[in-house]
C-alpha positions in Angstrom: 242.7 156.8 225.3 245.8 158.9 227.2 247.5 156.6 228.8 248.6 159.3 231.8 246.4 159.8 234.7 246.9 163.4 235.7 246.2 165.1 238.9 242.5 167.1 239.7 244.0 170.0 239.5 247.2 170.8 237.4 250.4 173.0 238.9 251.1 176.0 236.6 254.4 176.5 236.5 254.6 179.7 233.8 255.0 182.4 236.4 257.3 180.8 238.6 260.4 181.6 237.0 261.9 184.8 235.4 258.8 186.2 233.7 256.6 186.8 237.9 257.6 185.2 240.5 261.4 185.0 240.4 261.6 182.0 242.7 264.7 180.1 244.0 266.0 176.6 243.2 264.8 176.0 247.1 261.3 177.3 247.3 260.8 175.6 244.0 261.3 172.5 245.7 259.7 173.2 248.7 256.9 174.4 246.5 256.8 171.7 244.3 256.9 168.9 248.1 253.7 170.8 249.2 252.1 170.6 245.6 252.4 167.1 246.0 250.9 166.6 249.4 248.4 168.9 248.9 247.4 166.1 245.9 248.2 168.2 243.2 250.7 166.0 241.4 251.3 167.3 237.8 252.6 170.2 237.0 252.4 172.6 233.5 255.6 173.6 231.6 256.5 174.9 228.5 259.4 176.3 227.0 259.6 179.6 226.5 258.9 180.2 230.2 260.7 182.3 231.6 262.4 183.1 228.4 263.2 179.4 227.7 265.0 179.2 231.7 262.0 177.8 233.9 262.6 174.2 233.0 266.0 174.4 233.9 264.9 175.7 237.3 262.2 173.4 238.0 264.4 170.0 236.9 267.2 171.5 239.1 264.7 171.9 242.4 263.1 168.3 241.7 266.3 166.7 241.1 267.2 168.4 244.3 264.0 167.3 246.2 264.6 163.8 245.5 261.3 162.6 245.3 260.7 159.6 243.0 259.4 160.4 239.1 256.7 157.9 239.8 255.0 160.2 241.7 254.8 163.3 239.3 253.7 164.4 235.9 254.8 166.4 233.4 253.5 168.2 230.5 255.4 170.6 228.5 255.1 172.6 224.9 257.1 173.3 221.9 256.2 175.3 218.8 256.8 179.0 219.7 259.8 180.9 218.9 260.1 183.9 220.9 262.8 186.9 219.6 266.0 185.4 221.4 269.5 186.0 220.7 270.8 182.2 221.5 268.2 181.0 219.3 269.3 183.6 216.3 265.0 184.1 216.5 264.3 187.7 214.9 260.4 187.4 214.8 258.2 185.4 216.9 257.5 182.6 214.9 256.0 179.3 215.6 258.2 175.5 214.3 256.9 172.7 214.1 259.0 170.3 211.7 260.5 166.9 212.3 263.3 167.8 213.5 262.2 170.9 216.0 259.8 168.9 217.8 261.9 166.5 219.0 264.7 168.4 219.5 262.8 170.5 221.7 261.1 167.6 223.6 265.1 166.7 224.3 265.9 169.6 225.0 263.4 169.7 227.5 264.3 166.0 228.7 267.7 167.5 230.0 266.0 170.5 231.8 263.4 168.6 233.1 266.4 166.4 234.3 263.8 163.2 233.4 263.9 160.4 231.1 260.2 161.2 229.8 257.7 163.8 229.7 254.3 162.7 230.1 252.5 164.5 228.2 253.6 167.0 225.0 252.0 169.5 223.7 251.8 171.7 221.1 251.3 175.1 221.8 249.8 177.1 219.4 248.8 176.3 216.2 251.0 177.4 213.2 249.4 177.7 209.3 252.5 176.2 208.2 252.2 172.8 210.3 251.5 170.0 207.8 249.7 167.2 210.0 252.2 164.2 208.7 255.1 165.9 209.6 253.8 166.2 213.0 252.3 162.6 213.0 255.6 161.1 212.2 257.9 163.3 215.1 255.4 162.1 218.1 255.5 158.9 216.8 259.4 158.4 217.0 259.2 160.2 220.0 256.7 157.9 221.5 258.0 154.6 220.0 261.2 156.3 221.9 260.2 156.8 225.0 260.8 160.1 225.3 256.4 160.9 225.5 253.7 158.8 226.7 250.8 161.2 225.7 250.4 163.6 222.9 248.2 166.7 223.0 247.3 170.5 222.0 246.9 174.0 223.5 244.8 176.4 222.1 244.2 174.3 218.6 240.2 174.5 217.3 238.4 171.7 216.4 238.8 171.4 213.2 242.7 172.0 213.6 242.5 169.1 216.3 241.1 167.4 213.5 243.6 167.9 211.2 246.4 166.5 213.5 243.9 163.2 215.0 243.6 161.9 211.4 247.4 161.1 211.8 248.2 160.6 215.1 246.3 160.3 218.2 245.3 163.3 220.4 244.4 162.7 224.0 244.8 166.5 225.5 243.6 170.1 224.2 244.6 172.9 226.3 242.6 175.5 226.5 241.6 178.6 228.0 238.4 178.3 229.7 236.8 180.0 233.0 233.1 181.7 234.2 234.6 184.8 232.4 235.6 183.1 229.7 233.4 180.0 228.4 233.8 179.9 224.6 235.4 176.7 224.8 231.7 175.4 226.2 229.8 177.4 223.5 231.9 177.1 220.6 231.5 173.8 219.9 235.0 172.9 221.2 234.4 170.9 224.5 231.4 169.4 222.6 234.0 168.2 220.1 236.2 166.8 223.1 234.4 164.5 224.8 232.9 163.1 221.3 236.8 162.1 220.7 237.8 161.2 224.1 240.1 164.3 224.3 240.6 165.3 228.2 240.4 169.3 228.3 242.9 171.4 230.7 242.2 174.8 231.5 244.3 177.7 231.3 244.1 180.7 233.5 240.6 179.2 234.7 239.6 182.3 237.1 239.4 184.4 234.0 239.5 188.3 235.0 237.5 188.2 237.7 240.5 189.2 240.1 242.2 191.2 237.2 239.6 193.4 235.8 237.2 196.1 237.5 234.0 195.6 234.6 230.4 195.3 235.0 231.5 191.7 234.2 233.9 191.0 237.6 231.5 193.5 239.9 228.0 191.2 238.9 230.5 187.4 239.6 232.1 189.0 242.9 228.8 190.6 243.8 227.2 186.9 243.2 229.9 185.2 244.9 229.7 187.5 248.6 226.4 185.2 248.2 227.6 182.2 247.5 230.2 182.8 250.0 227.6 182.4 252.9 226.8 178.8 251.4 229.7 177.3 250.3 232.1 179.4 252.7 234.4 179.1 250.5 235.9 181.4 248.8 235.3 183.0 245.0 238.6 181.5 243.8 237.6 177.8 245.3 234.0 178.7 243.6 235.6 179.3 240.1 237.1 175.9 240.0 234.5 174.2 241.2 232.5 175.4 237.8 235.1 174.4 235.8 234.9 170.7 237.0 231.3 170.7 237.2 231.1 170.4 233.1 230.9 167.0 231.9 233.9 167.1 229.5 236.2 166.8 232.3 238.1 170.1 232.3 241.4 169.4 234.4 242.1 173.3 235.4 245.5 174.6 235.4 246.5 177.0 239.1 249.4 179.0 238.8 249.2 180.1 242.4 252.6 180.1 244.4 250.5 180.5 247.6 250.9 178.0 250.4 247.3 178.9 251.1 245.7 178.8 248.5 247.4 175.5 246.8 246.3 174.2 250.3 242.9 174.9 249.7 242.6 173.8 245.9 241.7 170.6 246.4 238.0 172.2 248.2 237.1 172.5 244.3 237.5 169.3 243.4 235.4 167.6 246.6 232.7 170.5 246.4 229.2 169.2 243.8 228.3 172.8 243.3 224.4 172.9 242.9 222.9 173.1 239.5 220.9 176.7 239.7 224.3 178.4 241.2 226.1 176.7 238.5 224.0 178.4 236.0 223.6 181.8 238.1 227.4 181.9 237.6 227.1 181.8 233.8 224.2 184.3 233.9 225.8 187.0 235.7 229.4 186.5 233.5 227.0 186.8 230.4 225.4 189.7 232.2 221.7 188.0 230.9 219.7 184.9 231.2 220.2 181.7 229.4 217.7 181.6 226.4 
């Protein structure tokens, strides 16, 4: 079981830096403060975000904020090696050697200006990963207090079991939303419940606002009806749909919009009616449940 308690919704930082919003240090500082004021105290990172720059920018902003480290939880990931001149990498690949995992955590600690990572994840599974070597790195990092909890990201149940046989796995960050519900139907969430692994959901809004398809049109039509019932926007209802699952999935919200941040916790407070939950799933599938 994990030692870390995360906020009921997590703030995703992937788009904070040069990959998208290109926020200034002051803007990041304000966003951290606003998130915490709205009970979003967990921040999700990966070493690669912003082409290996976002962790450092966040670290500067967090230090400037003078917010107590005990008030926040930091998640980060390693393993994906992007093509990068500074790293002398010529092709995108994965690296889960013991030395690389330890080096990567130590780099993240420096950039985030912290003494420990609350939750450290392997970003994506590699065909060449060796569970024994991963476990050695994780146990060393835990014994030194550099990471508190260990987990995975985008790992299947069998890949998770391979690692879990050697070291404790407390989290798995997977794609899960009303439009991408495979983790619910392929046994992944069942497996996580069975073994006490907490699921985290990236891209929790799915494609509802990103694509114009028969599926998203069906869902938007339904949400226009549910809006009258719940007086909440489609984004909040999509999060509430995820939160109702008994696996205890925690959504990672990537918004930097202050009004949206202020409304995120409404999803936590909402206990969606069972038939409405199934109605959303039905419209996504385009058919009734069996």
